[in-house]
C-alpha positions as CSV (number, residue, x, y, z in Angstrom):
1,X,-18.4,-8.6,-23.0
2,X,-14.7,-7.9,-23.9
3,X,-15.5,-4.2,-24.3
4,X,-16.6,-4.0,-20.7
5,X,-13.2,-5.4,-19.6
6,X,-11.4,-2.7,-21.6
7,X,-13.5,0.0,-19.9
8,X,-12.8,-1.4,-16.5
9,X,-9.1,-1.7,-17.2
10,X,-8.9,1.9,-18.4
11,X,-10.6,3.1,-15.3
12,X,-8.3,1.1,-13.1
13,X,-5.2,2.5,-14.9
14,X,-6.5,6.1,-14.3
15,X,-6.9,5.4,-10.6
16,X,-3.4,4.1,-10.4
17,X,-1.8,7.0,-12.4
18,X,0.4,9.1,-10.2
19,X,1.5,12.7,-10.9
20,X,5.3,13.3,-11.2
21,X,5.2,15.0,-7.8
22,X,3.5,12.0,-6.2
23,X,6.1,9.6,-7.7
24,X,8.9,11.8,-6.4
25,X,7.3,11.9,-2.9
26,X,6.9,8.1,-2.9
27,X,10.5,7.5,-4.0
28,X,11.9,9.8,-1.4
29,X,9.9,8.1,1.3
30,X,11.2,4.7,0.2
31,X,14.7,6.0,0.1
32,X,14.4,7.4,3.6
33,X,13.0,4.1,4.8
34,X,15.7,2.1,3.1
35,X,18.4,4.4,4.4
36,X,17.2,3.8,8.0
37,X,18.0,0.1,7.8
38,X,21.1,-1.7,6.6
39,X,21.3,-4.7,4.2
40,X,20.6,-7.1,7.1
41,X,17.6,-5.1,8.3
42,X,19.4,-3.7,11.3
43,X,18.3,-0.2,12.4
44,X,21.2,0.5,14.7
45,X,24.3,2.0,13.2
46,X,27.3,-0.4,13.5
47,X,25.1,-3.4,14.3
48,X,25.8,-5.1,11.0
49,X,28.7,-7.1,9.7
50,X,31.9,-5.1,9.6
51,X,32.9,-4.1,6.1
């Protein structure tokens, strides 16, 4: 029974494995998304608290 769990876990890990290019692409997309909002979640430039 435990061996079945190991096989399933290995298969799931393979499905979740990303290539280095996929990781870069995902990180760049997250960076672009984070750059479009400020710390308070505002999307308009200058709409946050003055620094």
